[in-house]
KOLDREN-366833 format. One record per residue (C-alpha): residue in one letter; z, x, y. Coordinates in Angstrom, 1 decimal, decimal comma. Layout:
! residues N
   aa        w        u        v
    A        Z        X        Y
...
! end
This chain:
! residues 688
   aa        w        u        v
    X    -69,2      6,0    -14,2
    X    -71,8      8,8    -15,0
    X    -74,0     10,1    -12,4
    X    -77,8      9,7    -12,9
    X    -80,8     11,6    -11,6
    X    -83,1      8,7    -12,2
    X    -82,5      4,9    -12,4
    X    -85,3      2,4    -13,5
    X    -84,8     -1,3    -13,0
    X    -87,3     -3,8    -14,5
    X    -86,9     -7,4    -13,4
    X    -88,2    -10,2    -15,7
    X    -88,4    -13,9    -14,9
    X    -86,8    -17,3    -15,7
    X    -85,3    -17,0    -19,2
    X    -81,8    -17,8    -20,3
    X    -79,7    -15,4    -22,4
    X    -80,2    -17,2    -25,6
    X    -84,0    -17,4    -25,0
    X    -84,2    -13,6    -25,3
    X    -81,3    -12,3    -27,4
    X    -81,9    -13,1    -31,1
    X    -85,2    -14,8    -30,2
    X    -88,2    -14,3    -32,7
    X    -90,4    -14,4    -29,6
    X    -88,9    -11,2    -28,2
    X    -89,0     -8,8    -31,2
    X    -89,4     -5,6    -29,0
    X    -86,7     -6,5    -26,6
    X    -84,2     -7,1    -29,5
    X    -85,3     -3,9    -31,1
    X    -83,8     -2,0    -28,1
    X    -80,3     -3,3    -28,7
    X    -79,2     -0,7    -31,3
    X    -79,9      2,1    -28,9
    X    -78,8      0,3    -25,7
    X    -75,9     -1,6    -24,4
    X    -76,0     -5,3    -23,9
    X    -74,1     -7,3    -21,1
    X    -73,4    -10,6    -22,9
    X    -71,6    -12,3    -20,0
    X    -74,1    -11,5    -17,1
    X    -75,3    -14,1    -14,6
    X    -77,7    -14,6    -11,7
    X    -76,3    -15,1     -8,2
    X    -78,5    -18,0     -6,9
    X    -81,7    -20,0     -7,3
    X    -84,7    -19,7     -7,0
    X    -86,2    -16,2     -7,5
    X    -86,1    -14,7     -4,1
    X    -82,4    -14,7     -3,3
    X    -81,7    -13,0     -6,7
    X    -84,1    -10,2     -5,9
    X    -82,6     -9,7     -2,5
    X    -79,1     -9,6     -4,1
    X    -80,3     -6,8     -6,4
    X    -81,3     -4,5     -3,6
    X    -79,3     -5,8     -0,5
    X    -76,1     -7,1     -1,8
    X    -76,5    -10,5     -0,3
    X    -78,8    -13,5     -0,5
    X    -78,6    -13,9      3,4
    X    -78,3    -17,6      3,1
    X    -81,9    -17,9      1,7
    X    -82,3    -20,7     -0,8
    X    -86,0    -20,9     -1,2
    X    -89,0    -18,5     -2,1
    X    -90,0    -18,3      1,6
    X    -92,5    -15,7      2,5
    X    -91,7    -15,2      6,3
    X    -87,8    -15,2      6,2
    X    -87,5    -11,6      7,4
    X    -84,3     -9,7      7,1
    X    -82,7     -7,2      9,6
    X    -80,0     -5,6      7,3
    X    -79,3     -2,4      5,5
    X    -80,5     -2,1      1,9
    X    -80,3      0,2     -1,1
    X    -83,3      2,0      0,0
    X    -81,8      2,9      3,2
    X    -78,7      4,4      1,5
    X    -80,9      6,2     -0,9
    X    -82,9      7,9      1,8
    X    -79,9      8,7      4,0
    X    -78,4     10,5      1,0
    X    -81,5     12,5      0,3
    X    -82,5     10,5     -2,6
    X    -86,1      9,2     -3,4
    X    -87,1      5,7     -4,2
    X    -90,1      3,4     -4,9
    X    -90,9     -0,2     -5,7
    X    -93,7     -0,5     -8,3
    X    -95,3     -4,1     -8,2
    X    -97,8     -5,2    -10,8
    X   -100,8     -6,9     -9,4
    X   -100,1     -5,9     -5,8
    X   -103,5     -5,5     -4,1
    X   -102,5     -2,6     -1,9
    X    -99,4     -0,8     -0,9
    X    -97,0     -2,7      1,3
    X    -99,1     -5,9      0,7
    X    -97,6     -8,9      2,6
    X    -98,3    -12,4      1,1
    X    -99,3    -13,7     -2,2
    X   -102,3    -12,6     -4,2
    X   -102,0    -14,1     -7,8
    X   -100,9    -12,9    -10,2
    X    -98,9    -10,9     -7,6
    X    -96,1    -13,0     -5,9
    X    -94,3    -11,7     -2,7
    X    -91,1    -13,4     -3,7
    X    -90,6    -10,9     -6,6
    X    -91,0     -8,0     -4,0
    X    -87,6     -7,9     -2,1
    X    -88,4     -4,7      0,0
    X    -91,1     -6,2      2,2
    X    -88,6     -8,8      3,4
    X    -86,6     -6,0      5,2
    X    -87,8     -5,3      8,6
    X    -87,0     -1,7      8,6
    X    -89,3     -1,2      5,7
    X    -92,1     -3,6      6,2
    X    -92,7     -2,9     10,0
    X    -92,6      0,9      9,4
    X    -96,1      1,3      8,1
    X    -96,0      4,9      6,8
    X    -92,6      4,3      5,1
    X    -93,7      1,0      3,5
    X    -97,1      2,4      2,3
    X    -95,5      5,4      0,7
    X    -92,6      3,4     -1,0
    X    -93,8     -0,1     -1,9
    X    -96,8      0,5     -4,2
    X    -98,9     -1,0     -6,8
    X    -97,5     -0,7    -10,4
    X   -100,5      1,4    -11,4
    X    -99,0      4,4     -9,4
    X    -96,0      4,7    -11,9
    X    -97,9      6,4    -14,5
    X    -99,0      9,4    -12,3
    X    -95,5      9,5    -10,7
    X    -93,9      9,9    -14,2
    X    -96,1     13,1    -14,7
    X    -93,3     15,3    -13,5
    X    -89,6     15,3    -12,7
    X    -90,4     16,1     -9,1
    X    -92,6     13,1     -8,5
    X    -90,4     10,7    -10,5
    X    -88,2      8,8     -7,9
    X    -84,4      8,8     -8,2
    X    -84,6      5,0     -8,1
    X    -87,5      2,9     -9,3
    X    -87,7     -1,0     -9,0
    X    -90,4     -2,5    -11,2
    X    -91,7     -6,0    -11,3
    X    -94,5     -7,2    -13,7
    X    -96,9     -9,8    -12,4
    X    -96,4    -13,6    -12,8
    X    -97,6    -13,7    -16,3
    X    -96,2    -10,5    -17,7
    X    -92,8    -11,2    -16,3
    X    -92,6    -14,5    -18,4
    X    -92,8    -16,7    -15,3
    X    -96,1    -18,3    -16,1
    X    -96,7    -17,1    -19,6
    X    -94,8    -17,2    -22,9
    X    -91,8    -15,1    -23,8
    X    -93,9    -13,2    -26,4
    X    -96,4    -12,2    -23,6
    X    -93,6    -10,5    -21,6
    X    -92,3     -9,0    -24,8
    X    -95,6     -7,5    -25,5
    X    -96,0     -6,2    -22,0
    X    -92,7     -4,5    -22,3
    X    -93,6     -2,9    -25,6
    X    -96,7     -1,4    -23,9
    X    -95,0     -0,2    -20,8
    X    -91,3      0,8    -21,5
    X    -92,2      3,6    -23,8
    X    -94,0      5,5    -21,0
    X    -90,7      5,5    -19,1
    X    -88,5      6,5    -22,1
    X    -90,9      9,2    -23,1
    X    -91,4     10,7    -19,6
    X    -90,3     14,2    -18,8
    X    -87,8     13,0    -16,3
    X    -86,1     10,5    -18,7
    X    -85,9     12,9    -21,6
    X    -84,8     16,0    -19,7
    X    -82,6     14,6    -17,0
    X    -79,8     12,1    -16,8
    X    -81,7      8,8    -16,6
    X    -81,0      5,1    -16,9
    X    -83,3      2,1    -17,6
    X    -82,0     -1,5    -16,9
    X    -83,9     -4,5    -18,1
    X    -82,7     -7,8    -16,6
    X    -83,9    -11,3    -15,7
    X    -83,8    -12,7    -12,2
    X    -82,3    -16,3    -13,3
    X    -82,3    -18,8    -16,0
    X    -84,0    -22,2    -15,8
    X    -81,4    -23,8    -17,9
    X    -78,3    -22,3    -16,4
    X    -77,2    -19,0    -14,8
    X    -76,6    -16,7    -17,8
    X    -79,3    -14,0    -18,4
    X    -79,7    -11,0    -20,5
    X    -79,2     -7,4    -19,2
    X    -79,8     -4,3    -21,3
    X    -79,1     -0,7    -20,4
    X    -80,9      2,2    -22,0
    X    -80,5      6,0    -21,4
    X    -78,2      9,0    -21,5
    X    -74,5      8,2    -21,1
    X    -75,1      4,5    -22,4
    X    -72,8      3,5    -25,3
    X    -75,4      2,7    -27,9
    X    -75,0     -0,7    -29,6
    X    -72,2     -1,7    -27,3
    X    -71,9     -5,4    -26,3
    X    -69,7     -6,1    -23,3
    X    -68,1     -9,5    -22,7
    X    -67,0     -8,6    -19,2
    X    -68,2    -11,0    -16,4
    X    -71,1     -9,3    -14,5
    X    -73,9    -10,4    -12,1
    X    -76,6     -8,9    -10,1
    X    -74,0     -7,5     -7,5
    X    -72,4     -5,8    -10,4
    X    -75,7     -4,0    -11,3
    X    -76,3     -3,0     -7,6
    X    -72,7     -1,5     -7,5
    X    -73,3      0,3    -10,7
    X    -76,5      1,9     -9,4
    X    -74,7      2,8     -6,2
    X    -72,0      4,5     -8,1
    X    -74,5      6,3    -10,3
    X    -76,2      7,7     -7,3
    X    -73,2      8,4     -5,2
    X    -74,1      5,8     -2,5
    X    -71,9      3,7     -0,4
    X    -71,9     -0,1     -0,9
    X    -73,8     -2,4      1,4
    X    -71,7     -5,7      1,6
    X    -68,4     -7,2      0,4
    X    -70,4     -8,7     -2,5
    X    -71,4     -5,5     -4,1
    X    -68,2     -3,7     -3,0
    X    -66,2     -6,6     -4,7
    X    -68,2     -6,6     -7,8
    X    -67,0     -4,5    -10,7
    X    -69,2     -1,7    -11,9
    X    -70,5     -2,1    -15,5
    X    -68,6      0,9    -16,6
    X    -67,6     -0,4    -20,1
    X    -71,3     -0,2    -21,1
    X    -71,2      3,6    -20,8
    X    -69,7      6,1    -23,1
    X    -66,5      7,8    -22,0
    X    -67,4     11,2    -20,5
    X    -64,6     13,4    -21,6
    X    -65,9     16,4    -19,6
    X    -65,8     14,7    -16,2
    X    -64,1     17,4    -14,2
    X    -64,5     17,0    -10,4
    X    -64,7     19,9     -8,2
    X    -61,4     20,7     -6,4
    X    -62,9     22,9     -3,6
    X    -65,9     24,5     -2,2
    X    -66,5     27,7     -0,1
    X    -69,5     28,5      2,1
    X    -70,7     31,7      3,8
    X    -73,7     32,4      6,0
    X    -75,9     35,5      6,3
    X    -76,3     36,6      9,0
    X    -73,0     35,2      9,9
    X    -72,0     33,2     13,0
    X    -75,1     33,7     15,2
    X    -78,8     34,7     15,2
    X    -81,9     34,4     17,3
    X    -84,1     31,2     16,7
    X    -86,6     32,2     14,1
    X    -84,2     34,0     11,8
    X    -83,9     32,9      8,1
    X    -80,2     32,1      7,6
    X    -79,0     32,0      4,0
    X    -76,0     29,8      3,0
    X    -74,1     30,6     -0,2
    X    -71,8     28,1     -1,6
    X    -69,2     28,4     -4,4
    X    -67,4     25,4     -6,0
    X    -64,1     25,6     -7,9
    X    -62,5     23,5    -10,6
    X    -65,7     22,0    -12,0
    X    -67,9     23,5    -14,8
    X    -71,2     22,1    -13,7
    X    -71,2     22,0     -9,8
    X    -74,0     20,3     -7,7
    X    -74,3     21,3     -4,0
    X    -75,6     19,3     -1,0
    X    -76,1     21,2      2,3
    X    -75,9     19,6      5,8
    X    -76,8     20,6      9,2
    X    -75,8     19,0     12,6
    X    -78,2     20,0     15,5
    X    -76,7     20,2     19,0
    X    -76,8     16,8     20,7
    X    -77,8     15,0     17,5
    X    -76,5     11,5     16,7
    X    -75,7     12,3     13,1
    X    -75,6     14,9     10,2
    X    -79,0     15,6      8,4
    X    -79,3     16,5      4,8
    X    -80,9     20,0      4,7
    X    -81,1     19,9      0,9
    X    -79,9     17,1     -1,5
    X    -77,6     17,6     -4,5
    X    -78,9     20,2     -6,8
    X    -77,7     23,1     -9,0
    X    -78,7     25,6     -6,4
    X    -75,8     27,3     -4,8
    X    -77,9     28,9     -2,1
    X    -79,9     27,4      0,8
    X    -82,3     29,2      3,0
    X    -82,3     27,7      6,5
    X    -85,5     28,3      8,5
    X    -84,7     28,2     12,3
    X    -88,3     28,7     13,5
    X    -89,1     26,5     16,3
    X    -85,5     25,3     16,7
    X    -84,0     25,1     20,1
    X    -81,2     27,5     21,1
    X    -77,7     26,1     20,9
    X    -74,7     25,6     18,6
    X    -75,4     23,9     15,2
    X    -72,8     22,7     12,7
    X    -73,2     23,3      8,9
    X    -71,4     22,2      5,9
    X    -71,7     21,8      2,1
    X    -70,7     19,1     -0,3
    X    -70,0     19,7     -4,0
    X    -69,5     17,5     -7,1
    X    -69,6     18,1    -10,7
    X    -72,7     16,9    -12,6
    X    -70,4     14,5    -14,6
    X    -69,0     13,0    -11,4
    X    -70,4     10,5     -8,9
    X    -68,0     11,9     -6,3
    X    -64,3     11,3     -6,0
    X    -64,5     10,6     -2,3
    X    -67,1      8,4     -0,6
    X    -67,9      7,5      3,0
    X    -70,9      6,2      5,1
    X    -73,0      9,3      4,3
    X    -72,3      9,3      0,5
    X    -69,9     10,7     -2,1
    X    -68,5     14,2     -2,9
    X    -65,7     15,8     -4,9
    X    -65,1     18,4     -2,3
    X    -66,6     19,6      1,1
    X    -66,4     22,6      3,2
    X    -65,2     22,0      6,8
    X    -68,0     22,0      9,3
    X    -68,5     25,4     10,9
    X    -70,5     26,4     13,9
    X    -73,6     28,6     14,0
    X    -75,0     29,8     17,3
    X    -78,8     30,1     17,7
    X    -79,1     32,4     20,8
    X    -82,0     32,9     23,1
    X    -84,0     36,2     23,0
    X    -85,0     36,5     26,7
    X    -87,8     38,9     28,0
    X    -86,3     41,7     30,2
    X    -89,5     42,6     32,0
    X    -93,3     42,1     32,0
    X    -96,2     44,1     33,3
    X    -99,8     43,0     34,1
    X   -103,0     45,0     34,3
    X   -106,3     43,9     35,8
    X   -109,3     45,3     33,9
    X   -111,9     45,9     36,8
    X   -109,9     47,3     39,6
    X   -109,9     45,6     43,0
    X   -112,1     45,1     44,9
    X   -114,8     43,3     43,0
    X   -117,7     41,0     44,1
    X   -117,1     37,4     44,0
    X   -118,7     36,0     40,9
    X   -117,3     38,8     38,7
    X   -115,1     38,0     35,6
    X   -111,7     39,9     35,8
    X   -109,6     40,4     32,6
    X   -105,8     40,4     33,1
    X   -103,6     41,7     30,3
    X    -99,8     41,2     30,2
    X    -97,1     42,9     28,2
    X    -93,4     41,7     27,9
    X    -90,4     43,7     26,9
    X    -87,2     42,7     25,2
    X    -88,4     39,5     23,6
    X    -89,8     39,1     20,1
    X    -91,9     36,0     20,7
    X    -93,1     36,3     24,4
    X    -95,1     33,6     26,1
    X    -97,1     34,3     29,1
    X    -98,0     32,1     32,2
    X   -100,7     33,5     34,6
    X   -100,9     32,6     38,3
    X   -103,4     33,2     41,1
    X   -102,9     32,6     44,9
    X   -106,1     32,0     46,8
    X   -106,2     32,9     50,6
    X   -104,6     30,1     52,6
    X   -103,5     28,1     49,5
    X   -100,4     27,9     47,3
    X    -99,8     29,4     43,9
    X   -101,6     27,8     41,0
    X   -101,2     28,1     37,3
    X   -104,5     29,8     36,0
    X   -103,3     29,7     32,3
    X   -100,2     27,9     31,2
    X    -97,5     29,3     28,9
    X    -98,9     30,4     25,6
    X    -98,8     33,3     23,2
    X   -102,0     34,7     24,7
    X   -101,4     37,9     26,6
    X   -104,8     38,0     28,2
    X   -106,4     35,8     30,9
    X   -110,1     35,8     31,9
    X   -110,5     35,1     35,6
    X   -114,0     33,7     36,5
    X   -114,5     34,2     40,2
    X   -117,9     32,5     40,4
    X   -118,0     30,3     43,5
    X   -114,7     31,7     45,0
    X   -114,9     32,7     48,6
    X   -114,5     36,5     49,4
    X   -111,0     37,4     50,5
    X   -107,6     38,8     49,4
    X   -106,1     37,0     46,4
    X   -102,7     37,5     44,8
    X   -102,0     37,4     41,0
    X    -98,9     37,4     38,8
    X    -97,7     36,6     35,4
    X    -94,5     35,1     34,1
    X    -92,9     35,7     30,6
    X    -90,3     33,9     28,5
    X    -89,4     34,1     24,9
    X    -90,4     31,0     22,7
    X    -86,7     30,6     21,9
    X    -85,7     29,8     25,4
    X    -86,8     27,7     28,4
    X    -86,4     30,6     30,8
    X    -83,4     32,3     32,3
    X    -84,5     31,9     36,0
    X    -85,9     28,7     37,4
    X    -87,3     27,6     40,8
    X    -89,5     25,0     42,2
    X    -92,5     26,2     40,3
    X    -90,7     26,4     36,9
    X    -88,7     28,8     34,8
    X    -89,2     32,4     33,3
    X    -87,3     35,2     31,9
    X    -89,2     37,8     33,9
    X    -92,2     38,1     36,3
    X    -94,7     40,6     37,6
    X    -94,6     41,0     41,4
    X    -97,5     39,3     43,1
    X   -100,3     41,9     43,5
    X   -103,3     41,8     45,8
    X   -106,9     41,6     44,5
    X   -109,8     41,5     46,9
    X   -113,0     39,6     46,2
    X   -116,0     40,8     48,3
    X   -119,1     38,8     49,2
    X   -122,5     40,4     48,4
    X   -125,0     39,0     50,9
    X   -128,7     38,7     50,4
    X   -130,4     41,0     52,9
    X   -133,9     39,6     52,7
    X   -136,1     37,2     50,9
    X   -139,8     36,9     50,3
    X   -142,0     33,9     49,4
    X   -145,5     33,6     48,0
    X   -147,8     30,6     47,3
    X   -150,1     30,2     44,4
    X   -153,0     29,2     44,8
    X   -153,2     30,4     48,4
    X   -154,1     28,3     51,4
    X   -156,2     26,4     52,0
    X   -156,4     23,9     49,1
    X   -157,5     20,4     48,8
    X   -154,8     17,7     49,0
    X   -153,7     16,9     45,5
    X   -153,4     20,5     44,3
    X   -150,2     21,7     42,7
    X   -148,9     24,7     44,6
    X   -146,2     27,0     43,1
    X   -143,9     28,8     45,6
    X   -142,1     31,9     44,2
    X   -139,1     33,6     46,0
    X   -137,5     36,9     45,6
    X   -134,2     38,0     47,3
    X   -132,9     41,5     47,8
    X   -129,4     43,0     48,2
    X   -127,6     40,2     46,2
    X   -126,8     40,1     42,4
    X   -126,5     36,3     42,2
    X   -129,1     34,8     44,5
    X   -129,5     31,2     45,2
    X   -132,7     29,7     46,8
    X   -133,4     26,6     48,9
    X   -137,0     25,6     49,6
    X   -138,2     23,8     52,7
    X   -141,5     22,0     53,7
    X   -142,5     20,9     57,3
    X   -145,2     18,2     57,3
    X   -147,5     17,9     60,3
    X   -145,7     15,8     63,0
    X   -142,5     15,6     60,9
    X   -139,1     17,5     60,5
    X   -138,2     20,3     58,1
    X   -137,1     18,8     54,7
    X   -135,3     20,3     51,8
    X   -137,6     20,0     48,8
    X   -135,4     21,9     46,3
    X   -131,7     22,4     47,2
    X   -129,8     25,7     46,6
    X   -130,1     26,7     42,9
    X   -130,6     29,9     40,9
    X   -134,3     28,9     40,3
    X   -136,6     31,3     42,2
    X   -139,7     28,9     42,0
    X   -140,7     25,5     43,4
    X   -143,7     23,4     42,4
    X   -145,1     21,5     45,4
    X   -147,1     18,3     44,4
    X   -149,5     17,6     47,2
    X   -151,0     14,5     45,6
    X   -151,3     11,8     48,3
    X   -150,5     14,1     51,2
    X   -152,7     13,9     54,3
    X   -154,8     16,8     55,1
    X   -153,4     19,1     57,7
    X   -151,4     22,3     58,4
    X   -148,0     22,4     56,6
    X   -145,2     25,0     57,0
    X   -143,1     26,3     54,2
    X   -140,1     28,6     54,0
    X   -137,2     29,6     51,7
    X   -133,5     30,4     52,4
    X   -131,4     32,6     50,1
    X   -127,7     33,4     49,8
    X   -125,6     35,0     47,1
    X   -123,5     32,7     45,0
    X   -120,4     34,4     46,3
    X   -121,5     33,9     49,8
    X   -121,4     30,5     51,9
    X   -124,1     32,0     54,1
    X   -123,7     34,4     56,9
    X   -126,0     32,5     59,4
    X   -125,5     28,8     60,0
    X   -127,2     26,3     62,1
    X   -127,8     22,5     62,3
    X   -129,6     22,5     59,0
    X   -127,1     24,6     57,0
    X   -126,3     28,2     56,1
    X   -128,1     31,2     54,6
    X   -127,9     34,9     54,1
    X   -131,6     35,5     54,7
    X   -134,7     33,4     55,3
    X   -138,5     33,8     54,9
    X   -140,4     33,2     58,2
    X   -142,2     30,0     58,1
    X   -145,7     30,3     56,9
    X   -148,7     27,9     57,2
    X   -150,4     26,2     54,2
    X   -153,5     24,0     55,0
    X   -154,3     21,0     52,9
    X   -158,0     19,9     53,3
    X   -160,0     17,0     52,2
    X   -163,4     17,1     50,4
    X   -165,1     13,8     51,0
    X   -167,6     12,2     48,5
    X   -171,2     12,6     49,9
    X   -172,7      9,7     47,9
    X   -172,0      7,3     45,1
    X   -174,2      5,4     42,6
    X   -173,5      2,3     40,5
    X   -175,2      0,7     37,5
    X   -174,8     -2,6     35,6
    X   -174,9     -3,2     31,9
    X   -176,5     -5,4     30,7
    X   -178,9     -5,6     33,6
    X   -179,7     -8,6     35,7
    X   -180,3    -11,5     35,0
    X   -177,8    -12,7     32,4
    X   -176,3    -16,1     31,4
    X   -173,0    -16,9     33,0
    X   -170,1    -15,9     30,7
    X   -171,7    -12,6     29,8
    X   -169,3     -9,6     30,3
    X   -170,9     -7,1     32,7
    X   -169,7     -3,5     33,0
    X   -170,3     -1,6     36,2
    X   -170,2      2,2     36,1
    X   -170,0      4,3     39,2
    X   -170,5      8,1     39,8
    X   -169,6      9,9     43,0
    X   -171,0     13,3     44,3
    X   -169,5     16,1     46,5
    X   -165,8     15,3     45,8
    X   -163,6     16,8     43,1
    X   -161,2     13,9     42,7
    X   -163,1     10,7     43,4
    X   -161,5      7,3     43,7
    X   -163,5      4,1     43,3
    X   -163,2      0,6     44,7
    X   -165,5     -2,1     43,2
    X   -166,6     -5,2     45,2
    X   -168,5     -8,6     44,3
    X   -170,0    -11,0     46,8
    X   -170,3    -14,6     45,4
    X   -173,0    -17,0     46,7
    X   -171,7    -18,5     49,9
    X   -168,4    -16,3     50,0
    X   -167,3    -13,1     51,7
    X   -167,0     -9,8     50,0
    X   -164,0     -9,5     47,6
    X   -162,3     -6,4     46,1
    X   -162,4     -6,9     42,3
    X   -160,9     -3,4     41,5
    X   -159,0     -1,5     44,2
    X   -159,2      2,4     44,7
    X   -158,4      4,2     41,4
    X   -159,7      7,0     39,5
    X   -161,4      4,6     37,0
    X   -165,2      4,8     37,4
    X   -165,8      1,6     35,4
    X   -165,1     -2,1     36,1
    X   -165,6     -5,0     33,6
    X   -166,8     -8,2     35,3
    X   -165,8    -11,4     33,5
    X   -168,4    -14,0     34,4
    X   -166,9    -16,8     32,3
    X   -166,8    -20,0     34,3
    X   -168,8    -18,6     37,3
    X   -171,6    -20,8     38,7
    X   -175,2    -19,7     38,2
    X   -176,7    -17,9     41,3
    X   -177,3    -14,7     42,9
    X   -174,4    -12,4     43,3
    X   -174,1     -9,0     45,1
    X   -172,1     -6,0     43,9
    X   -171,3     -2,7     45,5
    X   -168,9      0,3     45,1
    X   -167,0      2,4     47,6
    X   -165,9      6,0     46,9
    X   -163,6      8,5     48,6
    X   -161,8     11,7     47,5
    X   -158,1     11,6     46,7
    X   -157,6     14,0     49,6
    X   -159,5     11,9     52,0
    X   -158,4      8,6     53,7
    X   -162,1      7,9     54,1
    X   -164,6      9,2     56,5
    X   -166,1      5,8     57,6
    X   -164,0      2,7     58,3
    X   -164,8     -0,9     59,1
    X   -163,1     -4,2     59,1
    X   -162,8     -4,1     55,4
    X   -161,4     -0,6     55,0
    X   -162,4      3,0     54,7
    X   -164,6      5,1     52,4
    X   -166,5      8,3     52,1
    X   -169,7      6,8     50,6
    X   -170,9      3,4     49,4
    X   -173,5      2,0     47,1
    X   -175,8     -0,5     48,8
    X   -175,2     -4,1     47,9
    X   -177,3     -5,1     44,9
    X   -178,2     -8,5     43,5
    X   -177,1     -9,7     40,1
    X   -178,3    -13,1     38,9
    X   -176,3    -15,4     36,6
    X   -178,4    -18,1     35,0
! end
C-alpha cells in the first residue's frame, strides 16, 4: 500500500454497479476509468443509507438499521485516529446550512453526514464547527497544500448524489466538481488519492468504486471482493493509522488497485540528538536532529511526553524535515521524554500500534527542564521614611540569579498581619498609596521567584526563591493647626436668603471640612460631612427668623482627629458664630378683579394681588359665598393671581379678599382662620 498525503472520498447514492459502469447516463464517470482503477466486485455493508456511511468512517454499523437522526454513538472513528496521529481532516457536506448543523434541511440530509452522529465530535462545539463544514468551503481549502486536509469526506446534496434526481444529474455534478480536486495544487504536487463510491444499491448490494491519483494502477479492474470496510482499511493503511474494529481490521486492503512500488524501502533505524543536550532551563529553545538509515526518502515524526502526562503528544507530524525546534517557554520544570519516528515516503510504516505506524523509532530519552531560582532580591523605597500619610511611595525591586524574575510586594500595617500589596508579576515596581492610612510604623518587603519555578522556600504565606528583610517605614500625621470660616452675605439676612460659608485650614496638606448649624432651641447638626470641599451653601428658605450659630471642623486626611467629643473628632474648629435670620413682613396688599362686577354666572374671573413692604410675598386667596363661611380657594404661594371658575355657581353677592405675608414671616397677625402680615378688605362681587 502506498502512503498518501491527501485522501478524498466522494459518496454518491442508491445506484447499482451496472447502473453506472457502462451507462450512457454517466458519460463523465465512465471517462475516468482509463486513468483510474475500478473495483468490479465491491459491495455495501447494510441498508439503508446511514449504516453504510457509519461503516465508511467508523468500521461498524453499530446495529443501526434505519436512517435515524438521534441515534448518537459513543465510539472511536477515523477522525479520532487522524487527529491523534497529527493528521488533518474535514467533512464537506453540500447543502449544509451551517457548520456542524444537526437535523435535516433539504436538500441536505443528516443521514449522509456520519460525523455528527459521534458524540465526541458533535458535542465538542469548536471541534465540530471547524471540521464538519458546508461543501462551499472546499474550494478555498484547496487553495494551498497547507489548507488541504489529509482526509476529506465529501457528500453532494440529495439531488446531486443521485438520491432524488437522475443519474445524469449526478454525473454532471461530478463533471463540474471533481476537476477542482484533480487540478488542485495538493493533488498535483503531493501524493493524493480520490475515491468515488456509492453508499448502496437499490436493486442489490454491488456498487461501483473508482480510485484516481498517484500510485493508482491506471485502467486496472479488480475482481477481488471488497466492501466499505475494505475502503476504510485502505485509507487507514495509506495514512498510517491503526484500525478501529474487527470489521475494518479483518477486511482486505484494496492493494491490487495500486501499482507496485518497487522503491518501497523502509527505514531500518533512526538516530536523534538534542542541543543543548540532556537539560536546560525552561524558556530555552531545544533543537532535535534526527537521522534515518536504510531509506532513501525518510519522513520524521517527533514526539514529547510531558511529566505526569497521560500520553505522548505529537510535537510535529511526519514531514521531510529532520530537525525540530522545541520551544520550552512557559513549560513547567521537570523531566520530559522525547523520541522520533521515521518511515520512508514509500512506506505506510512497517510497525503499527495504537498511536500509529513507523518503520523505525528512537528509544525514548529524558530531557530535564530545570528551575532557574533567584538567589537574592533587594528593595528600595523612593521617598525615604518618614513621610506624611497620604503620600504615594514608590518601591523598586531587583532580583539576582534568575533570568525571568517575578516579584510579590507586601506591607504590614501596625497591629495587623502581612498583606500582599501586589501579587507575583514581572513588574519590579509597586506604588503604595497611603491616603487614608493611620500614622504609625509600617513594614514592607518583597519576594522574588523565577517564572520557571514555584519557589524554593515555602511557608504559611506562600513560596519564594528569595526575600528582602522586612523594613520599617513611618507614616506621620499632619494635623490642621487652625481653621477659619466666613459667611457671605453677612448677618443679618432675611429668611430665604442663600448663605455661602467658606472655610480655610492651616498646617495640613490635605484638609477635610465638616460644617455645622445650630438652630434656635435645637441641637448642633452636621449640614455637610467631612469632605475636601471648603464651601457650604446654606439654604434658609422656610427657616424661622432668629439667631443661628455656625461652625466648621477641620482635620487632615491622614488624621482621624486629635480632639474628640460626643459629636466626633477634629484637628481644629472655628468658634461658633452667630447668624441672624430676620423676617420682613408685608405692610399692605391690594386685589383687583377682571372683569369687574357684576358678571353672569359661568364667567371666568381673574383676581390679581400686589403686596408692599416685603421682598418675597406669599398670597392666599379667599371667597365668601352667600350664606356660607369664608373658604381658602388658593393657599399661600408665590402666585399673585387666582382664576375663579364661576360655572355652576348660584347668582348672588359674593365676597373676596386676599391675605399676604413674606416668606420669612409666619404672619404678624393671627386669628381663627390663620395668620397674615396684611389683608385686603372683603369686597363684593355679584354674579347674575
